[in-house]
Structure formats: C-alpha cells, structure tokens
C-alpha positions as CSV (number, residue, x, y, z in Angstrom):
1,M,-80.3,32.0,-67.9
2,R,-76.8,33.3,-67.5
3,L,-74.0,31.0,-66.3
4,G,-72.8,33.4,-63.6
5,Q,-76.3,33.8,-62.2
6,V,-77.1,30.1,-62.2
7,A,-73.7,29.3,-60.6
8,N,-74.4,31.8,-57.8
9,E,-77.9,30.5,-57.2
10,E,-76.6,26.9,-57.0
11,V,-74.0,27.8,-54.5
12,G,-76.7,29.5,-52.5
13,R,-78.9,26.4,-52.7
14,L,-76.0,24.3,-51.4
15,L,-74.7,26.5,-48.7
16,N,-77.5,28.8,-47.4
17,G,-78.1,28.1,-43.7
18,T,-75.0,25.9,-43.3
19,N,-72.8,28.7,-41.8
20,N,-70.1,27.6,-44.2
21,S,-67.2,30.2,-43.8
22,Q,-66.4,29.7,-47.5
23,H,-69.8,30.6,-48.7
24,A,-69.1,34.1,-49.9
25,A,-65.8,33.2,-51.6
26,I,-67.3,30.2,-53.4
27,G,-70.2,32.2,-54.6
28,H,-67.9,35.0,-55.9
29,L,-65.6,32.6,-57.6
30,S,-68.4,30.6,-59.2
31,S,-70.3,33.7,-60.5
32,A,-67.0,35.2,-61.7
33,A,-66.3,32.1,-63.8
34,G,-69.7,32.3,-65.4
35,R,-69.3,36.0,-66.2
36,A,-65.8,35.4,-67.7
37,A,-67.2,32.7,-70.0
38,E,-70.1,34.9,-71.0
39,S,-67.8,37.8,-71.7
40,L,-66.3,35.7,-74.5
41,V,-69.7,35.5,-76.2
42,Y,-69.8,39.2,-76.2
43,L,-66.2,39.4,-77.5
44,A,-67.0,37.0,-80.3
45,E,-69.9,39.2,-81.4
46,I,-68.0,42.5,-81.4
47,D,-65.0,40.8,-83.0
48,D,-67.1,39.6,-85.9
49,R,-68.8,42.9,-86.3
50,R,-65.4,44.7,-86.6
51,F,-63.6,42.4,-88.9
52,K,-66.2,40.4,-90.9
53,E,-66.8,43.2,-93.4
54,I,-64.7,46.2,-94.4
55,W,-62.5,47.1,-91.4
56,P,-63.7,50.4,-90.0
57,D,-61.6,53.6,-89.6
58,D,-62.6,54.2,-86.0
59,G,-59.4,55.7,-84.7
60,Y,-58.0,52.4,-83.4
61,Q,-55.3,50.6,-85.2
62,N,-56.4,47.3,-86.6
63,D,-53.4,45.5,-85.3
64,T,-54.1,46.7,-81.8
65,V,-57.7,45.6,-81.9
66,D,-56.8,42.3,-83.4
67,V,-54.2,41.4,-80.8
68,G,-56.3,42.8,-78.0
69,H,-59.2,40.6,-78.9
70,V,-57.0,37.5,-79.2
71,R,-55.4,38.1,-75.8
72,W,-58.7,38.8,-74.2
73,A,-60.1,35.6,-75.6
74,A,-57.3,33.2,-74.6
75,A,-56.7,34.7,-71.2
76,G,-60.4,35.0,-70.4
77,A,-61.1,31.4,-71.3
78,L,-58.3,30.0,-69.1
79,T,-59.2,32.3,-66.3
80,S,-62.8,31.1,-66.4
81,L,-61.6,27.5,-65.9
82,D,-59.2,28.4,-63.1
83,L,-62.1,30.2,-61.3
84,C,-64.1,27.1,-61.6
85,M,-61.2,25.1,-60.1
86,A,-60.8,27.5,-57.2
87,A,-64.5,27.4,-56.4
88,A,-64.6,23.6,-56.7
89,A,-61.6,23.2,-54.4
90,R,-63.1,25.3,-51.7
91,L,-66.6,23.7,-52.0
92,G,-65.1,20.2,-52.1
93,G,-62.8,20.8,-49.2
94,F,-59.6,19.9,-51.0
95,A,-58.3,23.4,-51.6
96,Q,-54.5,23.7,-51.5
97,R,-54.7,27.5,-51.2
98,P,-51.2,28.5,-52.4
99,P,-49.9,31.7,-50.8
100,R,-51.6,34.8,-52.0
101,R,-53.7,33.1,-54.7
102,E,-56.5,30.6,-55.3
103,D,-56.2,27.0,-56.6
104,S,-56.0,26.7,-60.3
105,I,-56.0,23.8,-62.8
106,R,-52.2,24.0,-62.9
107,D,-52.0,23.0,-59.2
108,Y,-53.6,19.7,-60.2
109,Y,-52.4,19.1,-63.7
110,R,-49.8,20.9,-65.8
111,V,-47.1,20.2,-68.4
112,T,-43.8,21.9,-67.5
113,H,-41.4,23.6,-69.8
114,S,-39.3,20.5,-69.8
115,G,-42.2,18.3,-70.9
116,K,-42.8,16.7,-67.6
117,V,-46.4,16.2,-66.6
118,D,-47.3,17.1,-63.0
119,D,-50.5,15.2,-62.4
120,N,-52.0,15.7,-59.0
121,R,-55.6,15.0,-59.9
122,D,-55.8,12.3,-57.2
123,L,-56.2,15.2,-54.8
124,V,-59.4,16.3,-56.5
125,R,-62.5,14.8,-54.8
126,P,-65.6,13.6,-56.5
127,P,-67.7,14.9,-58.3
128,W,-65.0,17.4,-59.3
129,R,-62.5,14.8,-60.4
130,A,-64.7,14.0,-63.4
131,W,-64.9,17.7,-64.2
132,I,-61.1,18.4,-64.3
133,D,-60.6,15.1,-66.2
134,G,-63.0,16.5,-68.8
135,V,-61.0,19.7,-69.1
136,V,-57.5,18.3,-69.4
137,G,-58.8,15.5,-71.7
138,D,-60.3,18.0,-74.2
139,A,-58.0,18.5,-77.1
140,R,-59.3,22.1,-77.5
141,Y,-58.0,22.9,-74.0
142,E,-54.5,21.7,-75.0
143,K,-54.8,23.8,-78.2
144,L,-55.8,26.8,-76.1
145,L,-52.7,26.3,-73.8
146,R,-50.5,26.2,-77.0
147,V,-52.1,29.5,-78.1
148,R,-51.4,31.1,-74.7
149,N,-47.7,30.0,-75.1
150,A,-47.6,31.6,-78.5
151,L,-49.1,34.8,-77.3
152,V,-46.5,35.1,-74.5
153,H,-43.8,34.9,-77.2
154,A,-45.8,37.1,-79.6
155,D,-45.3,34.7,-82.5
156,A,-47.8,36.4,-84.8
157,F,-47.7,37.0,-88.5
158,R,-49.9,38.9,-90.9
159,I,-51.6,36.9,-93.7
160,N,-50.9,38.7,-96.9
161,H,-53.2,38.2,-99.9
162,G,-52.1,41.1,-102.0
163,T,-55.4,42.9,-101.8
164,T,-55.5,46.3,-103.5
165,G,-58.9,47.2,-102.1
166,P,-60.1,48.0,-98.6
167,L,-59.2,45.5,-95.9
168,A,-62.1,43.3,-95.2
169,G,-62.8,39.9,-93.7
170,H,-61.2,37.7,-91.1
171,S,-58.8,36.1,-93.6
172,L,-56.6,39.2,-93.6
173,R,-56.0,39.2,-89.8
174,Y,-53.1,37.9,-87.8
175,G,-52.2,34.2,-87.6
176,Y,-50.1,32.4,-85.0
177,N,-47.6,29.6,-85.3
178,V,-48.6,27.4,-82.3
179,G,-46.1,24.9,-81.1
180,P,-46.6,21.8,-79.0
181,L,-46.8,21.9,-75.2
182,I,-44.0,19.4,-74.9
183,P,-40.5,20.3,-76.3
184,P,-38.7,20.0,-78.6
185,V,-40.4,22.4,-80.8
186,Q,-39.9,21.5,-84.5
187,Q,-41.3,23.2,-87.5
188,S,-43.4,20.2,-88.4
189,S,-45.0,20.3,-84.9
190,H,-46.4,23.8,-85.5
191,L,-50.1,24.5,-86.1
192,T,-51.2,27.7,-87.8
193,I,-54.3,29.2,-86.2
194,M,-56.0,32.4,-87.2
195,A,-57.1,35.2,-84.9
196,R,-60.8,34.5,-85.5
197,E,-60.3,30.8,-84.7
198,I,-58.7,31.7,-81.4
199,V,-61.6,33.9,-80.4
200,E,-64.1,31.2,-81.3
201,L,-62.0,28.4,-79.7
202,S,-61.7,30.4,-76.4
203,R,-65.5,31.1,-76.3
204,D,-66.4,27.4,-77.0
205,V,-63.9,26.0,-74.5
206,A,-65.1,28.4,-71.7
207,L,-68.8,27.8,-72.4
208,A,-68.4,24.0,-72.5
209,H,-66.4,23.6,-69.3
210,V,-67.9,26.4,-67.2
211,G,-71.3,25.0,-68.3
212,A,-70.1,21.5,-67.1
213,F,-69.0,23.1,-63.8
214,V,-72.5,24.5,-63.3
215,A,-74.0,21.1,-64.2
216,V,-71.9,19.5,-61.4
217,L,-73.2,22.1,-59.0
218,Q,-76.8,21.3,-60.0
219,S,-76.2,17.6,-59.5
220,I,-75.0,17.9,-55.9
221,P,-77.9,17.1,-53.5
222,R,-78.6,19.6,-50.7
C-alpha cells in the first residue's frame, strides 16, 4: 500500500469525528510527504532506464537530464521530511508556524553556515521527538544535506574515462565534490558522490523516514 494513502488513512483514523480544525491540513501534509517519497522510487526507475545502458538520443541533452534528476532527488527527499515535520507539529500541538510557511526540520535542528548547531528538539513532543532524532542521527541525512549544499553551488564535474564508443552506463555521469556541513571546507574533507548514488541515497532516506513517520501515526491510539 502506498505511503501517501496510508498516511492519509491514519490521520483520518485519529481525527475523524474530533472536530479538529487542523484535520484537513494534517491530512494534506501527511499524504504529500508520502507522495514525495514515492516519486523518488519512480525517479530512480526512469533514471536507471535512461543511463544504465547506451544513453538515448531523445532530444534532451544528457547533462540537462542528469542534473535535473539529481536536483529532483535531493530536493524531493528533503521536502518529504519537512512535510512530515509540518504534519507532526500540527498533529502534536507544538507547531511554531513561521510566517507564510509550515514548520520544517530546520526549525528544530540545523547547522548554520558558521558551524553552529541550533538544536530546538526539546520543543518536539513525544512520540515525534524519537522520529526527528532518528532523522538527524542518520548519517545518510547529513550526507544528503551536504549534497544539497553542493547542488546550490553547482560543484559538479564530468567523470572522463576516454571512451571512444557510445556513452553508456552510470559511471560516465556527473560527480559532485561534497564538502562538510561545518566549515572550514578543506580538500581532505570532501567526498566524491556520483549522480546515481545521489538518486538512490535520496530515495532511500525518504522511504526510510517517511515510512517511520507513518509507523508513528499507526502507533498512536485513537
């Protein structure tokens, strides 16, 4: 069963008949989180079909598709987690509701550009505190944030293998030098991550933590 559908059903189970003014918003945010995670399963499949074998001549530049898939993956994964946080904050009654936007993970835990950690997880009520702890404690989540930073600065390079035949396989795609979250950035602190790895990382992080979000919903008694 799909994550978005299950999330919406669980919100309905918890809130139907309660006259909770947040019901519609919580249901929308929860189902949107599930769909965002599921979209990355689809992305990973079409990404593999396009680049696994000989790259097709379909009228779209390979570089454009490559970068588009990577940005979709990283942004989609982080968005899915922020949607979970927004739904949890409303459902748990601890929403900060910043002006003109919903709560996000960054409202409760973030590393600033100067390297300072703003940790407000004490504001997150159970059972959602365990959920956000699981997210920020996941090394894959930190890697995904590092990828997002690299994408903002477009720090991409082409892997050159000197092939004389048709372009084929993920190994010829873009790579990214991903620096640490906390400055100073040094060459030794960089990690090289390939485009396909970013797509798979984004999918896996989103599925794991949106799935955990749904499991929390299922654990809450009516």
